[in-house]
C-alpha positions in Angstrom: 4.3 1.9 0.5 7.8 0.6 -1.2 7.9 -2.5 -3.4 10.9 -4.0 -4.7 10.5 -6.1 -7.6 12.9 -9.0 -8.5 13.4 -9.4 -11.6 16.3 -10.1 -14.1 15.3 -8.1 -17.1 13.6 -4.4 -16.2 12.1 -4.8 -20.1 10.1 -7.9 -19.2 6.0 -7.7 -19.9 5.5 -8.5 -15.9 8.3 -6.4 -14.6 6.7 -3.0 -16.7 3.2 -4.4 -15.5 4.0 -4.3 -12.0 5.9 -1.3 -12.0 3.1 0.6 -13.5 0.3 -0.8 -11.9 2.3 -0.2 -9.0 3.1 3.5 -9.7 -0.2 4.1 -10.9 -1.6 3.0 -6.9 0.8 5.5 -5.8 3.4 3.5 -4.0 7.0 3.7 -4.2 8.8 0.9 -6.5 12.2 -0.2 -7.8 13.3 -2.8 -9.7 16.6 -5.1 -8.7 18.2 -7.9 -10.6 18.5 -10.2 -8.2 21.5 -11.4 -9.1 23.5 -8.6 -8.9 22.8 -8.7 -5.1 24.4 -9.7 -2.2 24.4 -10.1 1.5 24.9 -9.3 4.4 24.3 -12.0 6.5 25.0 -10.9 10.3 22.9 -11.7 13.6 22.1 -7.7 14.3 21.1 -6.7 11.0 21.0 -8.4 7.9 20.8 -6.7 5.0 21.3 -6.7 1.1 23.6 -5.0 -0.8 23.6 -3.8 -4.3 25.5 -2.0 -6.8 27.9 -0.8 -3.7 25.1 0.4 -1.6 22.8 -1.0 1.5 19.3 -1.2 0.4 16.5 1.0 1.6 14.3 -1.2 3.4 11.1 -2.0 1.5 7.7 -3.1 2.9 7.4 -5.8 -0.1 9.0 -7.9 -2.0 7.6 -9.1 -5.5 10.5 -12.2 -6.5 10.4 -12.9 -10.5 13.1 -15.4 -10.5 13.5 -17.9 -13.4 14.3 -21.5 -12.5 17.6 -21.2 -13.4 18.4 -19.3 -10.7 15.9 -20.1 -8.1 18.8 -21.6 -5.8 20.5 -18.3 -5.6 17.3 -15.9 -6.3 15.3 -17.6 -3.3 18.5 -16.5 -1.1 17.9 -13.4 -1.3 13.8 -13.1 -0.9 14.9 -15.4 2.1 17.8 -12.4 2.4 14.9 -10.0 2.8 12.6 -12.3 4.9 14.8 -12.2 7.9 15.0 -8.4 7.3 11.2 -7.7 8.3 10.5 -7.1 4.2 6.5 -8.9 3.0 7.5 -11.6 0.0 4.3 -12.0 -2.0 5.7 -15.7 -2.3 7.8 -17.0 0.7 10.8 -18.0 -0.5 10.2 -21.7 0.9 7.6 -21.9 -1.1 8.8 -20.7 -4.4 11.3 -23.6 -3.8 8.8 -26.1 -3.2 7.6 -25.0 -6.4 10.3 -25.4 -8.4 10.9 -29.3 -7.1 8.9 -31.0 -9.1 8.4 -34.5 -7.3 7.9 -32.4 -4.2 4.9 -30.4 -5.8 2.8 -33.4 -6.9 3.8 -35.6 -3.8 2.6 -33.1 -1.8 -1.0 -32.3 -4.2 -1.5 -36.2 -3.6 -0.9 -36.1 -0.3 -4.0 -33.1 0.0 -5.7 -35.5 -2.7 -5.6 -33.2 -5.6 -6.7 -34.4 -9.1 -3.0 -35.4 -10.9 -2.3 -37.5 -13.9 -1.2 -40.6 -13.3 2.7 -40.3 -12.4 5.8 -42.5 -12.4 9.1 -41.1 -10.9 12.2 -43.0 -11.8 16.1 -42.0 -12.4 17.5 -45.9 -13.7 14.7 -48.2 -13.4 15.4 -51.7 -13.7 12.1 -52.3 -15.5 10.9 -49.7 -18.2 7.9 -51.5 -19.6 6.4 -51.8 -16.0 7.0 -48.4 -15.8 5.5 -46.9 -18.7 2.6 -49.8 -18.0 1.9 -48.5 -13.6 0.8 -44.9 -16.0 -1.6 -47.3 -18.0 0.8 -47.5 -21.3 1.6 -45.4 -23.8 1.4 -43.1 -25.1 2.5 -41.1 -22.3 4.4 -38.2 -21.6 8.0 -38.0 -20.6 9.1 -34.8 -18.6 12.8 -34.0 -17.3 12.4 -33.3 -13.6 14.9 -29.6 -14.2 12.7 -29.1 -17.6 10.6 -25.8 -18.0 8.4 -23.7 -20.3 7.5 -27.2 -22.7 11.8 -27.8 -23.0 12.5 -31.9 -22.0 8.6 -32.7 -22.5 8.6 -35.5 -25.1 5.2 -37.4 -25.9 6.8 -41.1 -26.4 3.1 -42.7 -28.6 4.2 -45.6 -28.7 5.4 -48.4 -26.2 8.3 -49.0 -28.5 9.3 -44.6 -28.8 8.6 -44.5 -25.0 11.2 -47.1 -24.0 13.5 -45.6 -26.1 12.9 -41.8 -24.9 13.4 -43.2 -21.5 16.4 -45.3 -22.6 17.8 -41.8 -24.3 17.5 -40.2 -21.3 18.3 -42.4 -19.0 21.9 -41.9 -21.2 22.3 -38.9 -20.1 22.1 -39.9 -16.1 19.0 -38.0 -16.0 16.0 -38.3 -13.6 12.5 -38.2 -15.2 8.5 -38.1 -14.3 6.3 -40.5 -17.2 2.5 -39.7 -16.6 -0.1 -40.7 -19.0 -1.2 -38.5 -22.1 -4.8 -37.0 -21.5 -5.7 -37.5 -24.9 -9.5 -36.2 -24.1 -7.8 -32.7 -23.4 -6.8 -32.4 -27.2 -3.4 -30.4 -26.7 -4.8 -27.7 -24.1 -4.9 -26.1 -20.8 -6.0 -23.8 -18.6 -4.0 -21.6 -16.8 -5.4 -20.3 -13.8 -3.8 -17.1 -12.0 -4.6 -16.9 -8.5 -3.9 -14.0 -6.2 -4.8 -14.8 -2.3 -7.1 -17.1 -2.1 -9.6 -16.8 -5.7 -8.6 -17.5 -9.0 -8.5 -14.1 -10.8 -8.1 -15.4 -14.2 -8.0 -17.9 -16.4 -7.0 -18.9 -19.9 -7.1 -21.6 -22.0 -4.1 -22.4 -24.0 -4.0 -24.4 -27.4 -1.4 -26.0 -28.2 -0.3 -25.4 -32.3 -0.9 -27.8 -34.8 1.0 -30.8 -34.6 2.2 -29.9 -31.1 1.1 -31.5 -28.1 2.6 -29.0 -25.8 0.5 -25.9 -25.2 2.9 -23.3 -23.8 2.7 -20.3 -25.6 6.2 -19.9 -25.9 5.7 -22.9 -27.9 3.1 -21.5 -30.2 0.1 -22.1 -27.9 -2.7 -19.6 -28.4 -4.7 -18.0 -25.1 -8.0 -17.9 -24.6 -10.8 -16.4 -22.5 -12.2 -19.9 -20.6 -15.0 -20.2 -17.9 -13.8 -22.6 -14.8 -16.5 -25.1 -13.4 -16.6 -24.7 -10.1 -14.3 -27.5 -9.1 -11.1 -26.1 -11.5 -11.6 -22.8 -9.2 -11.7 -24.8 -5.9 -8.9 -27.1 -7.6 -6.5 -23.9 -9.0 -6.6 -22.9 -5.5 -6.6 -25.4 -3.3 -3.5 -26.3 -5.4 -1.7 -22.7 -4.4 -2.8 -23.4 -0.9 -0.8 -26.7 -0.4 2.5 -25.0 -2.1 1.9 -21.9 -0.1 1.4 -19.7 -2.8 -0.2 -16.2 -2.4 0.5 -15.8 -6.8 0.7 -19.0 -8.8 -0.3 -19.7 -12.3 -1.9 -23.4 -11.3 -2.4 -25.1 -15.1 -4.6 -27.8 -15.4 -6.2 -30.5 -17.9 -9.7 -31.3 -18.1 -9.5 -35.3 -18.0 -12.2 -37.7 -18.1 -11.8 -38.2 -14.0 -12.6 -34.2 -13.3 -9.6 -31.4 -13.2 -5.9 -32.5 -13.1 -2.9 -30.2 -11.9 0.0 -30.5 -14.3 2.1 -27.3 -12.7 2.2 -24.8 -10.2 4.2 -21.9 -11.7 5.3 -19.7 -8.8 6.9 -16.6 -11.1 4.0 -16.7 -13.6 4.0 -14.7 -17.1 1.3 -11.7 -17.6 0.9 -11.0 -21.0 -0.6 -14.1 -21.8 -3.5 -14.0 -19.0 -3.6 -10.4 -19.3 -3.9 -10.4 -23.3 -6.5 -13.1 -24.0 -8.7 -12.2 -20.6 -8.4 -8.6 -20.9 -8.3 -7.9 -17.1 -5.6 -5.6 -14.9 -3.8 -8.9 -13.2 -1.0 -6.6 -11.9 -3.0 -4.3 -10.6 -4.8 -7.0 -8.3 -1.3 -8.5 -7.1 -0.4 -4.8 -6.7 -4.1 -4.4 -4.2 -3.4 -7.9 -2.4 0.4 -6.5 -1.7 -1.0 -3.5 0.0 -3.7 -5.7 1.8 -1.8 -7.9 3.3 2.2 -6.6 3.7 2.8 -6.2 7.0 6.3 -5.9 8.6 7.4 -9.5 10.2 4.5 -11.3 8.3 6.6 -14.3 6.4 4.1 -16.8 7.5 3.7 -19.9 5.1 0.5 -21.0 3.6 1.1 -24.3 3.1 3.7 -26.4 4.7 5.5 -29.7 3.8 
C-alpha cells in the first residue's frame, strides 16, 4: 500500500513514528509538505502537484494539519479525496473539529457530556454571561486558541469580567465555561482509532497552572478509564466523523465531560505514557479500511 503523510515537518515525533510504523509493516510511505502542494482542479482528472511534478496515486493519506493552516490543509485533503484516495480523517471532519463552537453544538445535540458553556462576541451583560455558566471561577477561551494558548482562568467575578472586557476590546469571539474544580488541574486524553479507545493518559497541570497541556509543562501518566469514559470518547469521535483523534475529557461530579476533540493528536506523550505502539495501530487501521473512493465521513452536521 502507498501512503502519504501530510506534514509540514518530517522531524516531528508523530510524523517520524508514522513513517517508521508504515515502513515496518511493508508499506511505501512518503512525507509531503501540505503547504507546498498545489492543485490541478479539473472535472476530468483532478491531481495534486508537488515540487514541479504530479504526485502518484496514494491508497491513503494521513493528514497532520496544524490549526494555523487548516483552510489550505483541508483543501489539499479534499483534493486527494476527489482523486479517490482514502483519508483516515476526511477533510470535512477535520474542518468540523477545528470549529470549537460547532463541535460543542454537535456534541451537545448528541447528548454527550460537556461543561456548561456560553458563547459571546459582544455580550450586553457580562455579569449574566458568567452567571449562566455557574459563576466564578470560570474558564475563558479564545475561539481560535490551541495548545492552551488563549485560555484564561477568571478566579473571581471581577477578574472574569475584566478578562472578558479585554477580549472584547480585541474584537475576539470567546467561550466562557464552568471551571471543573474537582478535576484538580488534570484531564484525560483518550486516543481513539476506529471505534475504540486504543490508549489513554492522564495529564496533570504543573504547580500553579490550571492548564494540563503537555506544551504548558504538564505531566502524563497511565490511567484506567471507566466504561462511561470510553463510551463518551468514542461517541465524541463518531459525532465529529473522525476515525483517528484525541478526545480530552474531565472527570466532573456529573460524569465525564468533553473539553475538545483533536483531529491531529500528538503521539509522543501518549506513546511515552502508555508504552503502546499507537502509530502502528493507526497504520493497521488504514490497511484494513483503505479502499479506493472510500471517503465517507462517519459523522454528520
